[in-house]
N, C-alpha and C positions, 0 to 999 in steps of 0.2 A: 489516645495516641493516633497520630496521622502518619501515614507512610506513603512515599512517592513510588509509583510503579512506572518504570521506563522499559523500553525494549527497542531492538532493531534500529540502533543509531547508524549502523553501517558506515562508520568512520573510514574514509579513504575510498568510498565508492567511486568508480570510474565515470559513471554518468555519460556514456558514449553518445547519447541522443542529443546532448547539448554541444554548442560550440566550445572549443577548448578553453577560452577565457571565462565563459559562463560556468563551465564544469568546475574549474578551479575555484571560482568565487563561491559556488554552491558548497564545495567541500569545506571552505572556511566558514561559511554560514552555519553548516551543520555542527561543526565544532563549537562555534559561538553559542548556538541554541542550547547545546548540552550545558555549557557553562552558565547560561542564563537560567536554565531549569534548576540547577543546583543553587544558584543565588535566590531563586524564588522559594525553594524548599527552606533555605535558611531564614528568609523573611517571614515564613509561616511557622517557624519553630519546628520544622520537620527534621528529625535526626537520622532517619533510616531511608535509604534509597535502594530500591530493587532494580536490577538490570537483568531482564529475562532473556538474554541471549542476543547474539549478533551485534555486540558493541562495535566490532570491526567487520569490515566487508570481506576479509580473508584471514586465513591462518597466519599469513605473513604481512601484517599491516605496515604501511609506510612509517618510517621512524618518527616523523613529525606528528602523525596521528596517535601513535602509541605513546610518545612522550607527553603529548598534550593530555590525553585521557588520564594517565597515571599521575600527571602533575596536578590536575584538578582534584583527584582523590587525595593526594598527599597534602595539598594546601587547604583541605577541609577536614582536618584531622579530628574535629569534634563531631563529625558525621560518619556513619557507617554505610559502606557501599557493598551490596550483596550482588556479586557478579557471577552469573551462571552462563557458561558458554553455549552458543547455539550451533546450527549446522554450518554457518559461514566461518565462525571463529573457533571451531571445536578443538583445534590444535594450538591455539594461542597459549603462550607461556605466561601464567599468572605472575604478578609481582608479589610474591608471598611475604616480602619483608615489610609491606605496608600493613600496620596493625589494624587500620580501619577498613581494609579490603577483605571481605569475607567471600570465600570461594567454595566451589562444589566439585563433585567428581562423579564416578559411575555408580557409587552407592549413596543412599540417602544420608544427608548431613543436616543437622538441626542446630540453629543458633537461638538462644533465648534473648529476647529483647527487653525483658522486664515487664512488670504489670501484667503478668500472665499471658504474654504474647510470645509466640515462637515462629521462626521462619525455617522452613525445610525445603531442600532442593535436591535435584538429581539431574545429571546430564545424560540424556537418552542416547543409547547406542545399540548396535546390533546384539550385544551380549546381555543387556538388561531390559530391553523394551517389552519383554513379556513378563519377567519375574518382578519388575519394579512395583507392581500393584500389591502383590502379596507381602512384600517386604516393607511397605509403608505402615509405620506404627506411630500414631499421634495421640497425645494426651487429650482425652475428651473434655477435660476441664479447662483447657487452654484455648486461647484464640489462635487458631492455626492457619498460618499463611504458607502456601506451597508454591514453589517456583518450578516451572517446566517450560520447555521450548519445543513446539511442534504443532501439527494440525489436530485439533480436537474433533472427535467424532465417535464412531462406534467400532473402530478398528484398532488393533494393537500392532505396533511395528516401529521400525526406526523412523523418527520424525513424526510419529503418530501418537496421539493421546486418546485412550479409550475412556470417554466420559462415564460410561456405564460402570466400569470397574473402579471408579473413584467415588461412587456413591456410598454414603454411610461410612466414610473413612474419617469423619470428624474434621473435614476441611471447611474453614470459614471463607477463605479467599484464595483462589487459584490464580496466581499472577503469571500470565502466559506471554510468550513471545513467538514470533514467526509470521503472523498475519499483520499486514501493515496498515490496517484500519481498526479503529476502536470497535470493540464488540463486547457485550456483557450479557450473561444469561445465568440461569441457575444450574447447579450441579445436582442438588437435592434440596430437601426442605431446610437444611442447615446452611449450606454454602452456595457461593456464586463463583463464576470464573470470569475473567476479563482479559482481552487483548488490549494493551495500551495503544497499539499501532506504532508506527515510526514517528520520530520527532519532526522530520521534514520530508516532504515528497521529493523523491530523487529522480523521478521520470514522469512522463505524461500519463502513465498508467496508475500513478499513485495520487489520485485526485481526492479532493475534500479536505476537511479540517484534520490536522495532525497535532499531536501533543502527548500528554501523559495522563495517568490516573492517580487520584488521591484517594486512598482507602482509609476510612475511619474505623479503628478497631473497637470503638465503643458502640457506635450506631450500626456498624457492619455494612456501611454503604460505600459504594465506589462512585466517584465523580470524575468524569472526563473533563480535562481542561485543554482547550485548543491553545497551542503555544508556538506554532511554527512562524518563522519570519516571513515566509512566502507560502502561498497556497497554490496548488495545481488545480485548475478548473477545466472542466470539459463541457462544451456547449455544442448543440446542434443549431446550425444556421440555415434556414430555408431561403435559398437564393433563387427560387423559381423565377424564370424570366430574365435572369441577368444576361446581359449581352457580352460582357467581358469582365476581366478581373477588377477593373475600377468600379464597375456597377455592382459586382459581388461584394467588394469591401464596403461600399456605401450602404448596402443592405445590412451587412454584418454590424456595422457601427450604429445602426439605427436601433438595434435591440440587444446588443451584447456590450457589457462594460469591459472595454479593452483598456487596461490601465498599465502603468509603467512598472508596478511592483510585482504582479503575479505572473505565473506561468499559465498558459492557456492552450488547450487543444480544441480546435474547431473542426467539427464534422460538417462539411458542406452537404446539404440535403436539398430535396426538391427536384424539379424537372427543368431541363434546358433544351433548347431547340437544336443545339449542335454539340459535338464532342470537342473538348479542349483538353488535351492531355497535359498541358502546362498550367492549367487553371490553379491547382492546389499550390504549386511552387510559386506562381505569380502572386497569389493572394498572400501566401506566407511572407514573401519578400516585401509586399506593400504594408504588412502589419508589423514587421520586425521592429521598427522604430517606435511603435506605440505601446509595446508591452515588454516585459523583461525577456521572455522567451516564448515562442509560439510554434505550434505544430498544426498543420492543416491537412485533413484527409478529405479527398473528394468522394463523396457517397451519393452524388447526384445521379439521376436517371435521365435517359434520353426521352424527350417528349415525342411520341410517335402518333401520327394521325392514321390510324388503321383503316378507316373508311376510304381515305384518299388513296392509300397504297393498294387496297383491294381492287380498285378499278384501273390501276396503273399498269402499263406494259413494261414491266421491269422484273429483274430477278427477285427483288423484295416483294413486288406485287404477286408474283407466282408463289412465293413462299407463304404469304398471308392467305392466299386462296386455298393452298393445299392444307394448311393447318386448320383453317376454318371449316373445311369439308370433313375433317376427321370427327368421329363420334367420341368426344371426351368431355369431361366436366369443364366448366368455365374457368375455374382456378388453374387447372393444369394447362388449358389452352393459352391462358394469359402468360404463364411462365414460359411456355415454349415460344410464343411470339416475342416476348421480351428478350430472351436469350439469343434466339435466332437472328433477330434484327440488329441486336448489338454486335453480334459476330459479323454480320454482313456490312455493318457500318464501321468495322475495324476498331471497336472499343477494346482498350488494353486489357481489361480484367476478364475477358472471355477467351 
């Protein structure tokens, strides 16, 4: 038996970092990607879909997002959806009238899937975050899938999952939500845990491939499948020596694939002969028509000729001579020179 593991759809996310029209389009694309994922499951003969929290971006989702989600569930009545609420949608009211929508609460609940497979889940809150480990009782002869939402580590608490306390609990697959990138590791000799990540990157901080996990209950293997319509990419662009934004864009395009489909964050790096506070916004404007959405951060450094300044009759020269005369290690001296000269040059981040 194969099972699809999804999480962190965040339907209705505001995506404030995008222009208004692009934000609305991305919200539609996220809904569409969820529907495509369900269609993929159908094509693969998968009848059980796990939703490990944050289906919605808030406890009060927009009507169109809520109706869309429950409509997908309703119109795939031969498939079962296991929806465990997360920290974003913890107060969402389940549509309990849908027979193929399986829900959870503050105590452990288990659903048999047949063929010796069972799905158990619990929604973590302040009242059960410590006691939930001792109350978990799983049949050692079954293939046990457990659903939780939170940060996995070595601590117990609200939105926290203590991996150490889940060892030797007869877990075969721990289907997690909350972390927006795929991650998979072992719990103990028997079981593994995985974050499926989100289906689509919703901001420039959610970079890389996004999708879902297919878990095979026979082989007990989890396979991540990239499935996003668009990818958020982050690139460092060394524009050393660029004279202006046109020159910077020319350098960027020479080694970065700027395409019309994906979202891209570009970090401008390298050294420049002068400070241009408008450089990032100018480069962003120049690239706007070449890709779906772009964000540019200026992380360049001012190129300073310390030897020339040392001999100059200026405030900067006096500063260099004073710092050079101090008895300190080379690394510390360099940091002081860089920060001080940036301040004297009026650089915005100092």
